[in-house]
Backbone as CSV, one residue per row, in Angstrom:
resi,resn,N_x,N_y,N_z,CA_x,CA_y,CA_z,C_x,C_y,C_z
1,MET,8.808,-18.932,-3.143,8.461,-17.681,-2.497,7.032,-17.300,-2.855
2,THR,6.294,-16.838,-1.860,4.949,-16.313,-2.074,5.013,-14.805,-1.895
3,PHE,4.497,-14.092,-2.873,4.515,-12.630,-2.886,3.109,-12.141,-2.554
4,ILE,3.014,-11.339,-1.474,1.737,-10.787,-1.023,1.826,-9.269,-1.002
5,VAL,0.756,-8.617,-1.458,0.666,-7.162,-1.419,-0.497,-6.774,-0.513
6,VAL,-0.242,-5.821,0.375,-1.283,-5.240,1.212,-1.370,-3.775,0.831
7,ASP,-2.495,-3.388,0.251,-2.644,-2.029,-0.269,-3.938,-1.423,0.242
8,GLY,-4.100,-0.122,0.085,-5.301,0.573,0.510,-5.004,2.030,0.798
9,LEU,-6.037,2.753,1.193,-5.888,4.163,1.544,-4.991,4.343,2.754
10,ASP,-4.501,5.542,2.934,-3.850,5.895,4.188,-4.909,5.700,5.275
11,GLY,-4.527,5.102,6.386,-5.465,4.882,7.472,-6.313,3.629,7.333
12,SER,-6.023,2.808,6.334,-6.823,1.588,6.136,-6.328,0.420,6.993
13,GLY,-5.155,0.553,7.580,-4.615,-0.509,8.425,-3.608,-1.403,7.726
14,LYS,-3.030,-0.932,6.640,-2.076,-1.733,5.858,-0.899,-2.219,6.704
15,SER,-0.246,-1.320,7.382,0.934,-1.692,8.177,0.555,-2.603,9.330
16,THR,-0.561,-2.314,9.981,-1.028,-3.156,11.082,-1.290,-4.573,10.595
17,GLN,-2.006,-4.709,9.490,-2.331,-6.037,8.965,-1.078,-6.758,8.467
18,ALA,-0.160,-6.020,7.854,1.092,-6.643,7.397,1.860,-7.206,8.588
19,GLN,1.869,-6.475,9.708,2.549,-6.970,10.912,1.884,-8.243,11.431
20,TYR,0.556,-8.277,11.423,-0.157,-9.506,11.822,0.253,-10.672,10.931
21,ILE,0.324,-10.424,9.639,0.699,-11.485,8.694,2.109,-11.980,8.995
22,VAL,3.038,-11.044,9.158,4.436,-11.395,9.438,4.528,-12.228,10.717
23,GLU,3.884,-11.783,11.783,3.939,-12.508,13.052,3.371,-13.918,12.909
24,SER,2.247,-14.043,12.213,1.618,-15.348,12.019,2.516,-16.288,11.217
25,LEU,3.097,-15.775,10.148,3.959,-16.599,9.305,5.231,-17.020,10.052
26,LYS,5.805,-16.106,10.809,7.017,-16.439,11.574,6.728,-17.482,12.648
27,LYS,5.550,-17.408,13.267,5.168,-18.420,14.251,5.064,-19.797,13.601
28,SER,4.771,-19.815,12.302,4.678,-21.078,11.553,6.035,-21.528,11.024
29,GLY,7.091,-20.786,11.388,8.436,-21.155,10.968,8.816,-20.662,9.583
30,LYS,8.056,-19.749,9.024,8.343,-19.218,7.689,9.286,-18.022,7.783
31,THR,10.076,-17.840,6.720,10.909,-16.642,6.625,10.140,-15.602,5.833
32,VAL,10.247,-14.348,6.288,9.436,-13.277,5.706,10.280,-12.024,5.508
33,CYS,10.112,-11.399,4.353,10.699,-10.080,4.083,9.530,-9.105,3.942
34,LEU,9.523,-8.048,4.743,8.467,-7.036,4.708,9.041,-5.726,4.201
35,ARG,8.384,-5.152,3.208,8.765,-3.834,2.673,7.545,-2.930,2.740
36,THR,7.689,-1.794,3.421,6.604,-0.827,3.558,7.000,0.446,2.826
37,HIS,6.204,0.826,1.851,6.558,1.981,1.009,5.760,3.221,1.401
38,PRO,6.402,4.385,1.437,7.812,4.587,1.154,8.699,4.140,2.320
39,GLU,9.759,3.440,1.969,10.738,2.955,2.946,11.700,4.086,3.307
40,GLN,12.303,3.982,4.458,13.246,5.003,4.901,14.693,4.534,4.828
41,ASP,14.935,3.413,4.121,16.293,2.868,4.033,16.961,3.147,2.693
42,ASN,16.350,4.027,1.886,16.951,4.359,0.598,16.539,5.774,0.186
43,PHE,17.302,6.341,-0.730,17.095,7.717,-1.188,15.683,7.951,-1.704
44,PHE,15.151,7.016,-2.513,13.846,7.209,-3.146,12.721,7.273,-2.111
45,GLY,12.751,6.375,-1.147,11.738,6.375,-0.102,11.808,7.608,0.770
46,ILE,13.022,8.044,1.087,13.198,9.239,1.904,12.648,10.457,1.173
47,LYS,12.950,10.574,-0.095,12.452,11.719,-0.885,10.933,11.659,-1.022
48,ALA,10.382,10.466,-1.259,8.924,10.328,-1.371,8.257,10.835,-0.098
49,ARG,8.772,10.409,1.049,8.187,10.825,2.332,8.327,12.336,2.522
50,GLU,9.473,12.909,2.163,9.655,14.363,2.288,8.580,15.103,1.509
51,PHE,8.348,14.689,0.265,7.368,15.375,-0.573,5.937,15.141,-0.093
52,LEU,5.675,14.028,0.581,4.323,13.778,1.113,3.951,14.797,2.181
53,PHE,4.937,15.370,2.830,4.669,16.375,3.853,4.791,17.796,3.309
54,SER,4.844,17.929,1.990,4.874,19.225,1.326,3.499,19.483,0.732
55,SER,3.379,20.543,-0.026,2.097,20.833,-0.673,2.339,21.353,-2.079
56,GLY,1.288,21.346,-2.878,1.352,21.842,-4.239,1.483,20.713,-5.249
57,LYS,1.213,21.076,-6.513,1.240,20.074,-7.585,2.631,19.495,-7.799
58,GLY,3.659,20.312,-7.681,5.021,19.813,-7.850,5.357,18.748,-6.821
59,ALA,4.978,18.999,-5.580,5.224,18.022,-4.515,4.386,16.767,-4.742
60,HIS,3.162,16.951,-5.248,2.275,15.824,-5.545,2.944,14.884,-6.550
61,PHE,3.417,15.427,-7.659,4.077,14.605,-8.676,5.403,14.031,-8.165
62,ALA,6.160,14.838,-7.438,7.447,14.362,-6.925,7.253,13.213,-5.939
63,SER,6.260,13.303,-5.078,6.024,12.209,-4.121,5.654,10.934,-4.866
64,ALA,4.801,11.041,-5.889,4.405,9.858,-6.671,5.598,9.287,-7.433
65,PHE,6.410,10.144,-8.005,7.577,9.713,-8.777,8.565,8.954,-7.887
66,PHE,8.909,9.541,-6.750,9.866,8.889,-5.852,9.274,7.631,-5.214
67,TYR,7.967,7.647,-4.964,7.303,6.444,-4.454,7.465,5.292,-5.449
68,MET,7.200,5.563,-6.720,7.327,4.511,-7.739,8.758,3.995,-7.821
69,LEU,9.728,4.894,-7.729,11.125,4.462,-7.747,11.461,3.638,-6.500
70,ASP,10.863,3.979,-5.377,11.077,3.223,-4.147,10.538,1.797,-4.293
71,VAL,9.353,1.651,-4.872,8.780,0.319,-5.090,9.661,-0.482,-6.044
72,ILE,10.105,0.149,-7.125,10.984,-0.541,-8.085,12.279,-0.965,-7.392
73,HIS,12.822,-0.101,-6.550,14.022,-0.421,-5.773,13.786,-1.688,-4.940
74,SER,12.652,-1.763,-4.267,12.328,-2.947,-3.460,12.178,-4.193,-4.322
75,ILE,11.548,-4.043,-5.476,11.383,-5.189,-6.383,12.750,-5.725,-6.784
76,LEU,13.628,-4.826,-7.178,14.952,-5.235,-7.660,15.809,-5.860,-6.563
77,LEU,15.692,-5.361,-5.342,16.577,-5.824,-4.276,15.999,-6.931,-3.390
78,TYR,14.691,-7.058,-3.326,14.135,-7.955,-2.316,13.298,-9.120,-2.836
79,THR,12.745,-9.046,-4.020,11.873,-10.136,-4.475,12.647,-11.382,-4.884
80,TRP,13.922,-11.277,-5.135,14.718,-12.441,-5.546,15.360,-13.145,-4.365
81,ARG,15.354,-12.550,-3.189,16.003,-13.145,-2.025,15.247,-14.382,-1.555
82,ARG,15.974,-15.253,-0.896,15.379,-16.515,-0.442,14.569,-16.305,0.838
83,ASN,13.286,-16.154,0.656,12.333,-16.073,1.755,11.122,-16.893,1.365
84,ASP,10.425,-17.388,2.361,9.180,-18.083,2.056,8.123,-17.097,1.574
85,TYR,8.136,-15.891,2.171,7.147,-14.858,1.820,7.841,-13.511,1.671
86,VAL,7.389,-12.744,0.707,7.762,-11.339,0.578,6.445,-10.569,0.612
87,ILE,6.373,-9.596,1.511,5.158,-8.807,1.674,5.490,-7.348,1.402
88,PHE,4.745,-6.761,0.487,4.883,-5.333,0.199,3.643,-4.624,0.728
89,VAL,3.856,-3.575,1.504,2.783,-2.675,1.892,2.870,-1.515,0.915
90,ARG,1.870,-1.383,0.136,1.740,-0.456,-0.998,2.515,-1.005,-2.181
91,TYR,1.831,-1.022,-3.286,2.423,-1.572,-4.506,1.859,-0.823,-5.700
92,LEU,0.819,-1.313,-6.283,0.247,-0.684,-7.475,-0.739,0.441,-7.164
93,MET,-1.394,0.386,-6.024,-2.433,1.373,-5.731,-1.877,2.751,-5.413
94,GLY,-0.591,2.880,-5.295,-0.002,4.207,-5.166,-0.313,5.060,-6.380
95,THR,-0.599,4.404,-7.502,-0.947,5.152,-8.720,-2.279,5.878,-8.575
96,ALA,-3.157,5.444,-7.660,-4.450,6.105,-7.454,-4.278,7.526,-6.914
97,TYR,-3.094,7.836,-6.410,-2.832,9.179,-5.902,-2.467,10.158,-7.014
98,LEU,-2.262,9.636,-8.223,-1.973,10.501,-9.364,-3.265,11.120,-9.882
99,PRO,-3.161,12.262,-10.565,-4.367,12.874,-11.142,-4.966,11.985,-12.246
100,SER,-6.271,12.126,-12.448,-6.950,11.412,-13.543,-6.588,12.076,-14.863
101,PRO,-6.461,11.360,-15.942,-6.507,9.913,-16.130,-5.125,9.261,-15.998
102,LEU,-4.148,10.042,-15.556,-2.786,9.515,-15.419,-2.738,8.305,-14.483
103,HIS,-3.604,8.268,-13.481,-3.591,7.144,-12.533,-3.871,5.824,-13.246
104,LYS,-4.785,5.812,-14.215,-5.101,4.577,-14.956,-3.944,4.161,-15.862
105,ILE,-3.357,5.137,-16.522,-2.228,4.855,-17.417,-1.069,4.268,-16.618
106,ALA,-0.739,4.906,-15.493,0.376,4.438,-14.658,0.076,3.051,-14.093
107,TYR,-1.145,2.837,-13.622,-1.507,1.529,-13.072,-1.339,0.446,-14.129
108,ASN,-1.912,0.659,-15.309,-1.837,-0.348,-16.376,-0.403,-0.602,-16.817
109,PHE,0.402,0.448,-16.885,1.808,0.278,-17.255,2.528,-0.577,-16.216
110,PHE,2.442,-0.172,-14.954,3.166,-0.899,-13.910,2.632,-2.315,-13.720
111,ALA,1.333,-2.497,-13.872,0.757,-3.839,-13.709,1.293,-4.819,-14.752
112,THR,1.732,-4.296,-15.889,2.270,-5.186,-16.929,3.766,-5.453,-16.757
113,VAL,4.484,-4.594,-16.035,5.942,-4.756,-15.970,6.473,-5.252,-14.623
114,VAL,5.706,-5.113,-13.559,6.200,-5.549,-12.250,5.761,-6.991,-11.980
115,PRO,6.443,-7.670,-11.051,6.049,-9.049,-10.717,4.603,-9.121,-10.230
116,LYS,3.939,-10.218,-10.556,2.542,-10.421,-10.167,2.487,-11.137,-8.819
117,PRO,1.918,-10.492,-7.809,1.783,-11.143,-6.501,0.775,-12.299,-6.557
118,GLU,0.996,-13.297,-5.697,0.036,-14.398,-5.587,-1.235,-13.948,-4.879
119,LEU,-1.104,-12.983,-3.961,-2.256,-12.457,-3.237,-2.151,-10.944,-3.177
120,MET,-3.176,-10.282,-3.690,-3.224,-8.819,-3.682,-4.427,-8.399,-2.842
121,LEU,-4.157,-7.834,-1.677,-5.206,-7.421,-0.752,-5.404,-5.916,-0.827
122,PHE,-6.645,-5.501,-1.053,-6.982,-4.083,-0.999,-7.847,-3.883,0.238
123,LEU,-7.300,-3.179,1.231,-8.034,-2.912,2.455,-8.910,-1.686,2.230
124,ASP,-10.201,-1.922,2.124,-11.150,-0.843,1.831,-11.687,-0.260,3.124
125,VAL,-11.548,1.020,3.263,-12.016,1.735,4.448,-12.728,2.998,3.981
126,SER,-13.735,3.418,4.731,-14.414,4.666,4.369,-13.454,5.829,4.594
127,PRO,-13.549,6.855,3.781,-12.663,8.013,3.962,-12.808,8.647,5.352
128,GLU,-14.027,8.625,5.890,-14.259,9.202,7.214,-13.534,8.388,8.289
129,ARG,-13.608,7.082,8.191,-12.937,6.196,9.149,-11.415,6.360,9.031
130,ALA,-10.937,6.427,7.787,-9.502,6.613,7.561,-9.033,7.943,8.157
131,ALA,-9.787,9.006,7.907,-9.412,10.325,8.436,-9.399,10.311,9.963
132,TYR,-10.372,9.638,10.565,-10.406,9.527,12.030,-9.168,8.801,12.554
133,ARG,-8.830,7.680,11.926,-7.648,6.916,12.359,-6.383,7.749,12.233
134,ILE,-6.263,8.463,11.126,-5.078,9.294,10.889,-4.976,10.383,11.949
135,THR,-6.081,11.085,12.183,-6.096,12.188,13.150,-5.794,11.702,14.564
136,SER,-6.279,10.508,14.905,-6.108,10.028,16.275,-4.765,9.336,16.523
137,THR,-4.005,9.035,15.459,-2.752,8.300,15.673,-1.499,9.021,15.182
138,ARG,-1.655,10.126,14.490,-0.479,10.788,13.927,-0.395,12.245,14.350
139,ASP,0.826,12.701,14.516,1.042,14.108,14.877,0.964,15.018,13.661
140,LYS,1.350,14.485,12.511,1.470,15.290,11.298,0.800,14.553,10.139
141,LYS,0.035,15.280,9.333,-0.656,14.667,8.203,0.134,14.849,6.913
142,GLU,0.022,13.822,6.051,0.581,13.925,4.708,-0.419,14.672,3.824
143,MET,0.011,15.032,2.631,-0.826,15.850,1.751,-2.128,15.176,1.330
144,PHE,-2.198,13.860,1.347,-3.386,13.148,0.872,-4.279,12.667,2.010
145,GLU,-4.064,13.138,3.228,-4.745,12.542,4.368,-5.939,13.330,4.898
146,GLU,-6.434,14.280,4.153,-7.694,14.953,4.496,-8.840,14.131,3.927
147,ALA,-10.012,14.187,4.558,-11.160,13.357,4.156,-11.511,13.537,2.681
148,ASP,-11.492,14.771,2.175,-11.848,14.996,0.772,-10.850,14.329,-0.171
149,ALA,-9.568,14.450,0.127,-8.538,13.804,-0.702,-8.671,12.290,-0.611
150,LEU,-8.941,11.764,0.574,-9.117,10.320,0.741,-10.324,9.823,-0.060
151,ARG,-11.393,10.601,-0.100,-12.586,10.243,-0.876,-12.235,10.100,-2.359
152,LYS,-11.483,11.056,-2.877,-11.110,11.038,-4.301,-10.188,9.858,-4.605
153,VAL,-9.210,9.634,-3.755,-8.272,8.530,-3.978,-8.992,7.195,-3.880
154,ARG,-9.897,7.054,-2.920,-10.639,5.804,-2.767,-11.450,5.505,-4.029
155,ALA,-12.108,6.508,-4.588,-12.903,6.304,-5.807,-12.018,5.815,-6.948
156,LYS,-10.847,6.416,-7.095,-9.925,5.981,-8.157,-9.401,4.576,-7.882
157,ALA,-9.055,4.299,-6.632,-8.518,2.980,-6.280,-9.557,1.884,-6.519
158,LEU,-10.799,2.126,-6.130,-11.843,1.121,-6.355,-12.080,0.899,-7.854
159,GLY,-11.871,1.927,-8.646,-11.950,1.767,-10.099,-10.816,0.907,-10.642
160,LEU,-9.666,0.949,-9.981,-8.508,0.157,-10.417,-8.562,-1.286,-9.919
161,VAL,-9.236,-1.513,-8.806,-9.326,-2.856,-8.226,-9.866,-3.854,-9.248
162,CYS,-10.791,-3.405,-10.080,-11.390,-4.305,-11.075,-10.413,-4.654,-12.197
163,CYS,-9.300,-3.950,-12.277,-8.304,-4.190,-13.339,-7.331,-5.308,-12.989
164,GLY,-7.436,-5.846,-11.828,-6.467,-6.866,-11.423,-7.129,-7.939,-10.588
165,ASN,-6.312,-8.778,-10.043,-6.787,-9.903,-9.250,-6.806,-9.533,-7.766
166,TRP,-7.451,-8.430,-7.444,-7.484,-7.926,-6.078,-8.547,-8.622,-5.248
167,THR,-8.238,-8.831,-3.989,-9.216,-9.283,-3.004,-9.496,-8.087,-2.110
168,VAL,-10.741,-7.636,-2.108,-11.122,-6.476,-1.307,-11.534,-6.956,0.083
169,VAL,-10.921,-6.353,1.100,-11.196,-6.704,2.493,-11.742,-5.458,3.193
170,ASP,-12.877,-5.606,3.852,-13.486,-4.490,4.586,-12.650,-4.202,5.820
171,SER,-11.959,-3.073,5.810,-11.111,-2.747,6.965,-11.729,-1.661,7.844
172,ASN,-13.045,-1.471,7.702,-13.762,-0.628,8.654,-13.966,-1.379,9.965
173,LYS,-13.813,-2.691,9.907,-13.995,-3.560,11.070,-12.796,-3.440,12.020
174,PRO,-12.930,-3.980,13.233,-11.780,-3.987,14.154,-10.597,-4.751,13.550
175,ALA,-9.401,-4.336,13.900,-8.171,-4.909,13.330,-8.105,-6.424,13.481
176,ALA,-8.539,-6.950,14.620,-8.483,-8.402,14.837,-9.411,-9.139,13.865
177,ASP,-10.564,-8.567,13.573,-11.490,-9.186,12.618,-10.909,-9.177,11.208
178,VAL,-10.293,-8.068,10.853,-9.647,-7.974,9.527,-8.515,-8.998,9.437
179,ALA,-7.726,-9.111,10.498,-6.621,-10.065,10.523,-7.133,-11.501,10.363
180,ALA,-8.250,-11.817,10.986,-8.828,-13.168,10.869,-9.255,-13.432,9.438
181,THR,-9.852,-12.455,8.784,-10.251,-12.607,7.376,-9.032,-12.846,6.502
182,ILE,-7.988,-12.080,6.716,-6.772,-12.218,5.912,-6.089,-13.554,6.182
183,ALA,-6.072,-13.991,7.430,-5.465,-15.281,7.769,-6.142,-16.413,6.991
184,LYS,-7.455,-16.360,6.846,-8.182,-17.376,6.076,-7.779,-17.324,4.599
185,LEU,-7.562,-16.138,4.077,-7.171,-16.000,2.675,-5.774,-16.567,2.420
186,ILE,-4.885,-16.394,3.382,-3.518,-16.880,3.230,-3.465,-18.396,3.418
187,GLY,-4.339,-18.881,4.294,-4.418,-20.344,4.484,-3.610,-20.829,5.565
């Protein structure tokens, strides 16, 4: 099994790129399990999503807490199954949404205890581009989807990228160009 993570800011194209990867791998006859966090098939993911549409510090911590439990749930239930590829959309970079310096502590803790992916992709997008994509494609915004919040999260995430074996992909480009770059990385 090959474990791939697609991570990045909201609006960076994580889900779109993960779908491209899944389609490409399936065309090659590979079996693929895709998990997008927060997932809506379990209590933790549902609660994480509920709190993302709330406001305040309590909701901020609750969304991060349930998000982490949702990822752990996916690790426990899906990484051991027989698939050629397991792809997680959002994994460790969810910790960048935590306040400083807690985001570094949480990242380092989880990076030592969770399975290590063979390929960790960080889709880097400007906060302005991300905010534009979010505004033009969604009816309702989550608590972290304003340009200022995206700027802060991006700065923390880029600080964490150096802590691991991340491959940074410029996702300001058109989706097809990003997909071509990722296809070359996967081989």
